[in-house]
Short mmCIF file of the C-alpha atoms (twelve columns), coordinates in Angstrom:
data_MODEL
# 
_entry.id   MODEL 
# 
loop_
_atom_site.group_PDB 
_atom_site.id 
_atom_site.type_symbol 
_atom_site.label_atom_id 
_atom_site.label_alt_id 
_atom_site.label_comp_id 
_atom_site.label_asym_id 
_atom_site.label_seq_id 
_atom_site.Cartn_x 
_atom_site.Cartn_y 
_atom_site.Cartn_z 
_atom_site.pdbx_PDB_model_num 
ATOM 1   C CA . MET A 1   0.000  0.000   0.000   1 
ATOM 2   C CA . THR A 2   1.086  3.615   -0.544  1 
ATOM 3   C CA . VAL A 3   1.745  6.317   2.053   1 
ATOM 4   C CA . ASN A 4   -1.742 7.705   1.574   1 
ATOM 5   C CA . GLU A 5   -3.411 4.302   1.755   1 
ATOM 6   C CA . LEU A 6   -1.620 3.418   4.989   1 
ATOM 7   C CA . ALA A 7   -2.336 6.844   6.464   1 
ATOM 8   C CA . ARG A 8   -6.010 6.603   5.566   1 
ATOM 9   C CA . LYS A 9   -6.265 3.063   6.931   1 
ATOM 10  C CA . LEU A 10  -4.833 4.054   10.325  1 
ATOM 11  C CA . LYS A 11  -6.421 7.528   10.353  1 
ATOM 12  C CA . VAL A 12  -3.176 9.502   10.542  1 
ATOM 13  C CA . ALA A 13  -1.696 12.200  8.352   1 
ATOM 14  C CA . PRO A 14  0.472  11.039  5.448   1 
ATOM 15  C CA . ASP A 15  3.250  13.160  6.942   1 
ATOM 16  C CA . THR A 16  3.147  10.949  10.042  1 
ATOM 17  C CA . VAL A 17  3.785  7.884   7.885   1 
ATOM 18  C CA . ARG A 18  6.586  9.717   6.065   1 
ATOM 19  C CA . TYR A 19  8.179  10.845  9.338   1 
ATOM 20  C CA . TYR A 20  8.058  7.369   10.869  1 
ATOM 21  C CA . THR A 21  9.638  6.086   7.667   1 
ATOM 22  C CA . ARG A 22  12.359 8.744   7.776   1 
ATOM 23  C CA . ILE A 23  13.327 7.833   11.371  1 
ATOM 24  C CA . GLY A 24  13.361 4.117   10.558  1 
ATOM 25  C CA . LEU A 25  10.294 2.822   12.399  1 
ATOM 26  C CA . LEU A 26  8.776  1.798   9.067   1 
ATOM 27  C CA . GLN A 27  10.778 0.177   6.300   1 
ATOM 28  C CA . PRO A 28  8.815  0.147   3.072   1 
ATOM 29  C CA . ARG A 29  10.223 -1.289  -0.118  1 
ATOM 30  C CA . LYS A 30  10.582 0.788   -3.272  1 
ATOM 31  C CA . ASP A 31  8.326  -0.133  -6.153  1 
ATOM 32  C CA . ALA A 32  10.625 -0.981  -9.083  1 
ATOM 33  C CA . ASP A 33  8.106  0.332   -11.625 1 
ATOM 34  C CA . ASN A 34  7.491  3.820   -10.271 1 
ATOM 35  C CA . GLY A 35  9.833  4.316   -7.287  1 
ATOM 36  C CA . TYR A 36  6.928  4.758   -4.848  1 
ATOM 37  C CA . ARG A 37  7.299  3.406   -1.353  1 
ATOM 38  C CA . ARG A 38  5.163  0.337   -0.781  1 
ATOM 39  C CA . TYR A 39  4.151  -0.440  2.784   1 
ATOM 40  C CA . SER A 40  3.565  -4.009  3.870   1 
ATOM 41  C CA . ALA A 41  1.269  -5.564  6.457   1 
ATOM 42  C CA . ARG A 42  4.332  -5.568  8.753   1 
ATOM 43  C CA . ASP A 43  4.696  -1.800  8.337   1 
ATOM 44  C CA . GLU A 44  1.007  -1.399  9.128   1 
ATOM 45  C CA . GLU A 45  1.436  -3.537  12.252  1 
ATOM 46  C CA . ARG A 46  4.488  -1.526  13.362  1 
ATOM 47  C CA . LEU A 47  2.715  1.785   12.771  1 
ATOM 48  C CA . ARG A 48  -0.352 0.598   14.675  1 
ATOM 49  C CA . PHE A 49  1.948  -0.508  17.515  1 
ATOM 50  C CA . ALA A 50  3.816  2.828   17.501  1 
ATOM 51  C CA . LEU A 51  0.564  4.810   17.619  1 
ATOM 52  C CA . ARG A 52  -0.721 2.741   20.532  1 
ATOM 53  C CA . ALA A 53  2.600  3.104   22.379  1 
ATOM 54  C CA . LYS A 54  2.589  6.888   21.787  1 
ATOM 55  C CA . PHE A 55  -0.935 7.017   23.205  1 
ATOM 56  C CA . LEU A 56  0.408  5.302   26.350  1 
ATOM 57  C CA . GLY A 57  3.117  7.974   26.689  1 
ATOM 58  C CA . PHE A 58  6.112  6.194   25.204  1 
ATOM 59  C CA . THR A 59  8.499  8.389   23.234  1 
ATOM 60  C CA . LEU A 60  9.610  7.578   19.700  1 
ATOM 61  C CA . ARG A 61  13.025 6.677   21.136  1 
ATOM 62  C CA . ASP A 62  11.305 4.251   23.535  1 
ATOM 63  C CA . ILE A 63  9.308  2.779   20.670  1 
ATOM 64  C CA . GLN A 64  12.450 2.267   18.595  1 
ATOM 65  C CA . GLN A 65  14.111 0.448   21.517  1 
ATOM 66  C CA . ILE A 66  11.041 -1.759  21.978  1 
ATOM 67  C CA . LEU A 67  10.930 -2.591  18.263  1 
ATOM 68  C CA . ASP A 68  14.663 -3.311  18.234  1 
ATOM 69  C CA . HIS A 69  14.223 -5.792  21.099  1 
ATOM 70  C CA . ALA A 70  11.318 -7.454  19.324  1 
ATOM 71  C CA . ASP A 71  13.189 -7.534  15.985  1 
ATOM 72  C CA . SER A 72  16.130 -9.288  17.640  1 
ATOM 73  C CA . GLY A 73  13.816 -11.934 19.078  1 
ATOM 74  C CA . ASP A 74  14.132 -10.728 22.671  1 
ATOM 75  C CA . SER A 75  11.035 -10.073 24.739  1 
ATOM 76  C CA . PRO A 76  10.554 -6.314  24.996  1 
ATOM 77  C CA . CYS A 77  8.246  -6.764  28.005  1 
ATOM 78  C CA . PRO A 78  10.861 -6.086  30.729  1 
ATOM 79  C CA . LEU A 79  11.953 -2.970  28.851  1 
ATOM 80  C CA . VAL A 80  8.322  -1.853  28.444  1 
ATOM 81  C CA . ARG A 81  7.646  -2.330  32.159  1 
ATOM 82  C CA . GLY A 82  10.758 -0.353  33.102  1 
ATOM 83  C CA . LEU A 83  9.971  2.461   30.700  1 
ATOM 84  C CA . ILE A 84  6.364  2.782   31.850  1 
ATOM 85  C CA . VAL A 85  7.474  2.922   35.498  1 
ATOM 86  C CA . GLN A 86  9.848  5.728   34.522  1 
ATOM 87  C CA . ARG A 87  7.080  7.572   32.617  1 
ATOM 88  C CA . VAL A 88  4.659  7.206   35.542  1 
ATOM 89  C CA . ASP A 89  7.276  8.610   37.951  1 
ATOM 90  C CA . GLU A 90  7.914  11.529  35.578  1 
ATOM 91  C CA . MET A 91  4.180  12.162  35.230  1 
ATOM 92  C CA . ARG A 92  3.692  12.120  39.020  1 
ATOM 93  C CA . GLU A 93  6.400  14.768  39.371  1 
ATOM 94  C CA . GLN A 94  4.858  16.891  36.605  1 
ATOM 95  C CA . LEU A 95  1.471  16.629  38.306  1 
ATOM 96  C CA . ARG A 96  3.000  17.691  41.649  1 
ATOM 97  C CA . GLU A 97  4.661  20.676  39.963  1 
ATOM 98  C CA . ALA A 98  1.448  21.605  38.144  1 
ATOM 99  C CA . GLN A 99  -0.547 21.361  41.401  1 
ATOM 100 C CA . ALA A 100 1.977  23.581  43.190  1 
ATOM 101 C CA . LEU A 101 1.804  26.140  40.362  1 
ATOM 102 C CA . PHE A 102 -2.002 26.042  40.440  1 
ATOM 103 C CA . GLU A 103 -1.958 26.699  44.188  1 
ATOM 104 C CA . ARG A 104 0.469  29.629  43.776  1 
ATOM 105 C CA . MET A 105 -1.774 31.089  41.082  1 
ATOM 106 C CA . GLU A 106 -4.875 30.744  43.278  1 
ATOM 107 C CA . SER A 107 -2.991 32.339  46.180  1 
ATOM 108 C CA . ALA A 108 -2.036 35.266  43.961  1 
ATOM 109 C CA . LEU A 109 -5.650 35.725  42.851  1 
ATOM 110 C CA . VAL A 110 -6.815 35.855  46.464  1 
ATOM 111 C CA . GLN A 111 -4.087 38.324  47.467  1 
ATOM 112 C CA . TRP A 112 -4.685 40.547  44.433  1 
ATOM 113 C CA . ASP A 113 -8.475 40.564  44.636  1 
ATOM 114 C CA . GLN A 114 -8.716 43.848  46.560  1 
ATOM 115 C CA . MET A 115 -5.514 45.473  45.293  1 
ATOM 116 C CA . PRO A 116 -5.823 48.394  42.854  1 
ATOM 117 C CA . ASP A 117 -4.031 48.597  39.506  1 
ATOM 118 C CA . GLN A 118 -0.976 50.866  39.680  1 
ATOM 119 C CA . ALA A 119 1.375  52.482  37.218  1 
ATOM 120 C CA . PRO A 120 4.996  51.280  37.217  1 
ATOM 121 C CA . CYS A 121 7.550  53.623  38.772  1 
ATOM 122 C CA . GLY A 122 10.816 53.506  40.625  1 
ATOM 123 C CA . ASP A 123 11.993 49.949  41.082  1 
ATOM 124 C CA . MET A 124 8.655  48.237  40.454  1 
ATOM 125 C CA . ILE A 125 7.144  47.071  37.194  1 
ATOM 126 C CA . CYS A 126 3.953  45.447  38.482  1 
ATOM 127 C CA . HIS A 127 3.286  45.704  42.189  1 
ATOM 128 C CA . LEU A 128 0.972  42.666  42.104  1 
ATOM 129 C CA . ILE A 129 3.763  40.279  41.138  1 
ATOM 130 C CA . GLU A 130 6.496  42.067  43.048  1 
ATOM 131 C CA . THR A 131 4.665  42.125  46.387  1 
ATOM 132 C CA . TRP A 132 3.200  38.630  46.115  1 
ATOM 133 C CA . GLY A 133 4.410  36.029  48.551  1 
ATOM 134 C CA . PRO A 134 3.189  32.547  49.409  1 
ATOM 135 C CA . GLU A 135 0.521  32.367  52.128  1 
ATOM 136 C CA . GLY A 136 1.938  32.132  55.626  1 
ATOM 137 C CA . GLU A 137 5.374  33.296  54.522  1 
ATOM 138 C CA . ASP A 138 7.047  36.281  56.151  1 
ATOM 139 C CA . ARG A 139 6.770  38.674  53.251  1 
ATOM 140 C CA . GLU A 140 9.540  40.897  54.581  1 
ATOM 141 C CA . ALA A 141 11.996 37.989  54.332  1 
ATOM 142 C CA . SER A 142 10.553 36.647  51.091  1 
ATOM 143 C CA . THR A 143 12.757 36.306  48.055  1 
ATOM 144 C CA . PHE A 144 9.674  37.402  46.127  1 
ATOM 145 C CA . ARG A 145 9.672  40.808  47.865  1 
ATOM 146 C CA . PRO A 146 11.470 43.711  46.177  1 
ATOM 147 C CA . LYS A 147 14.842 44.383  47.787  1 
ATOM 148 C CA . LYS A 148 14.490 48.186  47.823  1 
ATOM 149 C CA . GLU A 149 11.603 49.705  49.736  1 
ATOM 150 C CA . LYS A 150 12.387 53.364  49.096  1 
ATOM 151 C CA . GLY A 151 10.243 55.021  46.487  1 
ATOM 152 C CA . LEU A 152 7.433  52.594  47.294  1 
ATOM 153 C CA . ALA A 153 5.033  55.480  47.900  1 
ATOM 154 C CA . CYS A 154 4.951  56.247  44.185  1 
ATOM 155 C CA . HIS A 155 3.432  52.817  43.588  1 
ATOM 156 C CA . HIS A 156 0.287  53.615  45.483  1 
ATOM 157 C CA . ARG A 157 -1.117 55.831  42.734  1 
ATOM 158 C CA . GLU A 158 -3.998 54.074  41.095  1 
ATOM 159 C CA . MET A 159 -4.200 53.811  37.321  1 
ATOM 160 C CA . GLN A 160 -6.639 56.295  35.771  1 
# 
């Protein structure tokens, strides 16, 4: 089958098939008559596998390693288990970081709710960001607090 036929069959863009061919996941043969790439049932199987693995969070590098193990006759299962454990650990950390960011953003919204808009002057660009500090933190000691306090009075002018 051609690039377009394989792409249509698996509901992906032809460029996806071309890219997977370029990086070596698919290995079509060249048609002697017209030079077109011809994809086999094996290529279809490998592409279907790669798409499923991508959906599970495996990278293309992971997928290539898995296919290499399978191609050499070795069971890729231990590798797959190890990689998925690694991906789950990475995802847990990303979720923790995203949750912490979400909480900082909510904290900022609460702190800024009653604060007026102000024009930048002196050492401050936006007083909302520059005076924000995590809840319960000593704002005077905060690394988020501006170092210089002089000229702060100019920041209390509200925007017109």
